[in-house]
C-alpha positions in Angstrom: 15.0 19.1 -7.3 14.5 15.1 -6.8 15.9 12.9 -9.7 13.1 10.4 -11.1 13.8 7.1 -10.6 13.5 5.0 -13.8 11.2 2.3 -13.8 11.2 -1.2 -16.2 7.9 -1.9 -17.6 6.6 -5.0 -19.0 4.1 -5.6 -21.7 0.9 -7.1 -20.7 0.5 -10.6 -22.2 -2.2 -9.7 -24.1 -0.9 -6.5 -25.9 2.4 -8.7 -26.5 0.8 -11.1 -28.2 -1.2 -9.0 -30.4 1.9 -7.5 -31.2 3.8 -10.4 -32.7 0.7 -12.2 -34.1 0.9 -8.9 -36.8 4.6 -8.9 -37.5 6.2 -10.2 -40.7 9.5 -11.7 -40.3 11.8 -8.6 -40.6 9.5 -7.0 -37.9 10.1 -10.0 -35.9 13.5 -9.9 -36.2 13.8 -6.2 -35.3 11.0 -7.1 -32.3 13.4 -9.5 -30.9 16.4 -7.2 -30.7 14.5 -4.6 -28.6 12.1 -6.1 -26.8 13.0 -8.2 -23.5 9.5 -9.4 -22.9 9.5 -11.7 -26.1 12.7 -13.1 -25.6 11.4 -14.3 -21.8 7.9 -15.3 -23.7 7.5 -19.2 -22.4 8.9 -21.4 -25.0 5.5 -23.1 -25.4 3.9 -19.9 -26.0 6.6 -18.8 -28.7 6.6 -21.9 -30.2 3.0 -21.5 -31.1 3.1 -18.3 -32.4 5.9 -19.5 -34.6 3.9 -22.2 -35.8 2.2 -19.6 -38.1 5.0 -18.8 -39.9 5.7 -20.3 -43.0 9.4 -22.1 -43.8 11.9 -20.2 -45.3 15.0 -20.8 -47.1 18.6 -19.9 -46.0 20.2 -17.5 -49.1 23.7 -16.5 -49.6 24.9 -15.4 -53.0 28.6 -15.7 -54.9 28.8 -11.8 -54.7 28.8 -12.1 -50.9 29.4 -15.6 -49.7 29.4 -14.2 -45.6 26.0 -12.6 -46.1 23.0 -14.4 -45.4 18.9 -13.9 -45.5 15.8 -15.7 -45.3 13.9 -16.3 -48.0 10.0 -17.3 -48.6 9.4 -19.1 -51.7 5.6 -18.8 -51.2 5.8 -15.2 -51.0 8.6 -14.3 -52.7 10.0 -12.3 -50.2 13.4 -11.6 -48.6 14.0 -11.1 -44.9 17.2 -9.8 -43.1 18.5 -11.2 -39.8 20.0 -7.6 -39.0 22.6 -10.2 -38.5 23.8 -10.2 -41.9 27.8 -9.5 -41.3 29.3 -13.2 -40.7 32.8 -12.4 -42.0 35.0 -15.1 -41.0 32.1 -17.8 -40.3 31.2 -20.6 -42.0 27.8 -21.9 -42.3 27.1 -24.9 -40.8 23.1 -25.8 -40.5 19.8 -24.6 -39.2 18.1 -26.6 -36.2 15.9 -25.8 -33.3 15.6 -22.3 -34.4 19.3 -21.4 -34.5 21.7 -20.7 -37.2 24.9 -22.5 -36.4 27.9 -21.3 -37.8 31.8 -22.0 -37.0 34.6 -19.4 -36.4 37.9 -20.7 -37.9 39.9 -17.8 -36.1 38.6 -18.3 -32.8 37.9 -22.0 -32.6 34.4 -21.5 -31.8 31.1 -22.4 -32.9 28.3 -19.9 -32.6 24.4 -21.2 -31.9 22.6 -17.9 -33.0 18.7 -17.7 -32.8 17.8 -14.6 -35.0 14.3 -14.6 -33.6 15.0 -13.8 -29.9 18.5 -12.7 -30.2 20.1 -15.5 -28.2 23.6 -16.5 -28.7 25.7 -19.2 -27.3 29.5 -19.9 -28.2 31.2 -23.5 -27.7 34.8 -23.8 -27.9 36.1 -26.3 -30.7 39.6 -26.4 -29.5 39.6 -30.2 -28.0 37.4 -31.4 -31.4 39.7 -34.3 -33.2 38.6 -33.3 -36.5 38.6 -29.5 -36.7 37.6 -27.5 -39.0 34.4 -28.9 -39.2 33.3 -29.4 -42.9 30.7 -27.2 -44.0 28.7 -30.2 -45.7 27.5 -31.6 -42.6 24.3 -32.4 -41.0 23.7 -30.3 -37.4 21.6 -31.4 -34.7 20.8 -29.3 -31.9 18.6 -30.5 -29.1 17.9 -28.9 -25.6 18.0 -31.0 -22.8 14.3 -31.4 -21.5 14.0 -28.8 -18.5 17.1 -27.6 -18.5 19.5 -24.8 -20.1 21.9 -28.0 -21.5 21.6 -28.8 -24.5 23.6 -31.4 -27.0 24.8 -30.6 -30.5 25.6 -33.1 -33.3 27.7 -33.1 -36.4 27.2 -35.5 -39.2 29.7 -35.4 -41.4 29.4 -37.3 -44.7 33.2 -36.1 -46.2 34.9 -38.4 -43.4 31.6 -40.3 -42.4 32.1 -38.9 -38.6 29.7 -37.9 -35.7 31.1 -35.4 -33.1 28.8 -34.5 -30.0 29.2 -31.7 -27.7 27.5 -32.2 -24.4 27.2 -28.5 -22.7 26.6 -30.3 -19.2 30.4 -31.0 -19.3 31.5 -28.6 -21.7 33.2 -31.3 -23.7 33.3 -32.9 -27.1 33.5 -36.8 -27.8 33.7 -38.2 -31.2 30.9 -41.4 -31.5 32.3 -42.3 -35.1 35.1 -42.2 -37.5 35.4 -42.9 -41.3 32.4 -45.2 -40.9 33.3 -47.3 -37.6 32.1 -48.9 -35.5 29.2 -48.2 -38.6 28.3 -45.6 -41.3 25.6 -43.2 -39.9 23.5 -41.9 -42.7 21.0 -39.4 -40.9 20.0 -38.6 -37.2 16.9 -37.1 -35.7 15.1 -36.4 -32.6 11.5 -38.2 -32.0 9.9 -38.3 -28.5 12.9 -37.0 -26.6 15.3 -39.6 -28.0 17.8 -39.4 -30.6 17.5 -41.7 -33.3 20.0 -42.9 -36.1 20.1 -44.7 -39.4 23.0 -46.4 -41.1 24.1 -46.9 -44.8 22.4 -50.2 -44.5 19.1 -48.9 -43.0 19.5 -50.4 -39.6 17.6 -48.3 -37.2 18.7 -47.6 -33.5 18.9 -45.3 -30.5 21.7 -43.2 -29.6 22.4 -43.6 -25.9 24.8 -40.9 -24.3 26.9 -42.8 -21.2 29.5 -40.7 -19.8 32.5 -39.6 -22.6 31.2 -42.4 -24.9 27.9 -42.9 -26.9 26.3 -46.4 -27.3 23.6 -47.6 -29.3 20.4 -49.7 -28.7 19.6 -51.2 -32.3 15.8 -51.5 -33.0 14.5 -55.0 -34.1 12.0 -54.2 -37.0 10.7 -56.5 -39.4 10.5 -56.3 -43.3 13.5 -54.3 -43.5 13.9 -53.6 -47.2 17.6 -54.4 -48.9 18.9 -50.8 -49.0 22.4 -49.4 -48.9 22.6 -46.0 -49.3 24.7 -43.3 -47.6 22.0 -40.7 -48.5 19.2 -42.3 -46.6 17.1 -39.6 -45.0 15.4 -39.9 -41.1 12.7 -37.5 -40.4 10.4 -37.2 -37.6 6.8 -37.1 -38.8 3.6 -36.7 -36.5 4.9 -38.7 -33.7 6.5 -41.5 -36.3 9.7 -42.2 -38.2 9.9 -41.7 -41.7 12.8 -43.0 -44.1 13.3 -41.3 -47.1 15.8 -43.0 -50.0 15.6 -40.4 -52.8 17.8 -39.4 -56.0 16.1 -37.1 -58.2 13.8 -38.5 -61.2 15.8 -41.8 -60.2 14.2 -43.4 -57.2 11.9 -42.2 -54.3 11.5 -44.7 -51.5 9.5 -43.6 -48.3 8.9 -45.6 -45.6 6.8 -45.7 -41.9 8.5 -47.1 -39.0 5.2 -49.1 -37.1 6.7 -48.5 -33.7 3.8 -50.9 -32.1 4.3 -53.6 -34.5 8.0 -52.8 -34.8 8.1 -53.0 -38.6 9.0 -51.1 -41.7 5.5 -50.1 -43.7 6.0 -48.6 -47.2 4.3 -45.3 -48.1 2.8 -44.9 -51.3 1.1 -41.4 -50.1 2.2 -38.9 -47.8 -1.4 -37.8 -47.1 -1.9 -34.3 -45.7 1.8 -34.1 -45.6 4.5 -32.4 -47.8 8.4 -33.4 -47.5 11.2 -30.6 -47.5 14.6 -32.2 -48.4 18.1 -30.8 -48.8 21.1 -32.7 -50.1 23.0 -32.9 -47.2 21.4 -31.0 -44.2 18.2 -31.6 -41.5 15.0 -32.6 -43.8 11.8 -31.7 -42.6 7.8 -32.6 -42.9 4.7 -30.3 -42.8 1.1 -31.0 -42.3 -1.5 -29.0 -44.1 1.1 -27.4 -46.3 -1.5 -25.6 -48.1 -1.8 -22.9 -45.7 1.7 -21.6 -46.3 1.5 -22.2 -50.6 2.7 -25.6 -50.7 1.0 -28.9 -51.7 0.3 -31.7 -49.7 1.8 -35.3 -51.0 4.8 -33.5 -52.7 8.4 -33.5 -52.2 10.4 -30.3 -52.1 14.0 -30.2 -52.6 16.8 -28.0 -52.8 20.5 -29.0 -53.8 22.8 -26.0 -52.6 23.8 -25.5 -55.6 21.3 -22.9 -57.0 18.5 -21.1 -55.8 16.0 -23.5 -57.0 13.5 -25.8 -55.4 12.6 -28.9 -57.4 9.1 -30.1 -56.6 8.5 -33.7 -57.0 5.1 -36.2 -57.2 5.5 -39.3 -55.4 6.0 -41.1 -58.5 9.2 -39.1 -58.8 8.2 -36.9 -61.2 9.4 -33.3 -61.4 6.3 -31.3 -61.3 7.7 -27.9 -61.3 10.7 -25.9 -60.2 10.5 -22.7 -57.9 13.0 -19.6 -58.3 13.2 -16.4 -57.0 12.6 -12.9 -58.3 13.1 -9.8 -55.9 15.3 -12.2 -54.2 18.8 -10.3 -54.5 20.2 -7.8 -51.7 20.1 -4.1 -52.9 24.0 -3.8 -52.4 24.2 -7.1 -54.5 26.1 -7.4 -58.0 23.3 -8.0 -60.3 25.4 -11.0 -62.0 25.8 -12.6 -58.5 24.6 -16.4 -58.4 22.2 -17.1 -55.7 22.4 -20.5 -53.2 19.8 -21.7 -51.4 21.7 -23.5 -48.6 19.0 -25.0 -45.9 15.5 -25.0 -45.1 14.5 -23.2 -41.7 11.4 -24.2 -39.9 11.2 -21.6 -37.2 9.0 -23.2 -34.9 11.0 -27.0 -34.6 12.6 -27.2 -31.6 14.2 -30.7 -30.7 14.4 -31.7 -27.0 15.8 -34.9 -25.2 15.4 -36.5 -21.9 18.8 -37.8 -20.7 17.1 -40.2 -18.4 15.8 -41.9 -21.5 19.3 -41.6 -23.4 21.4 -43.2 -20.7 
């Protein structure tokens, strides 16, 4: 009897779309592990699907600090990535749909996208400041039209900026101990990486061979601010600068790139801000769709499982706390921590022709 040949069948695109639009996060993580068609979906189509998903927080606990889950504040639901065994790994951040972890024993950084089951490993052996402090701000940006990427680690403990370029498979240190100047935050907008210093100077980061260069923007009406906690955020094609300390001060500015000036904002309009103590921050349009309120600031400090909600007058409106948020295997006395925001649809891209 002739042995029948095995054939690979692909799911029709309309059927695939119907399936993944009906999946919750837990099911989506599993679907990404078994369906190659989903992993091959064009990134624009996949991003449109992920835009329909609510922002999450990344959660761990004192009982199992090497196990991480995703938690929905609006739904009070916890999701497992099926990638929960992170022993020997240290959490660094979430960027462009990926969890970034560091393996101290193998001298590697792991970039893992749990939604499509894709993993990238990069070596840290040539990195001067190793290991990378866990209290850092990570920005992962893919190169437009290619599979290449850069990943930037902005660490506040030694005020350093280290960048890995996959084109050269190499690292370079852009800043160390606040020299040539102290960088407070980074963000990608319009395929360009922008930075802000602790003295509120904004510039474009340029990549040239093995060294970075900068092009400072000449902006009018710049406020007199000195702070290492200034946040630079992409919002609807604009740059926002946020100077925030809970219940002490809250200042939000828009950078008008046409007039090249700072503009103080009294209202966020249809947007909400999502901030962390040291990691990447976000804005969200029409947040009511996912159970959040517009013109409010949502803040997690990494020290507890609480999300503090502030008005634009910097008044504490309420705090969100989890229930039904502990893993089944956890100790009931275990303390929960919310480490970071997870915006699954966010994907940063840079254009090398602009950044040279």
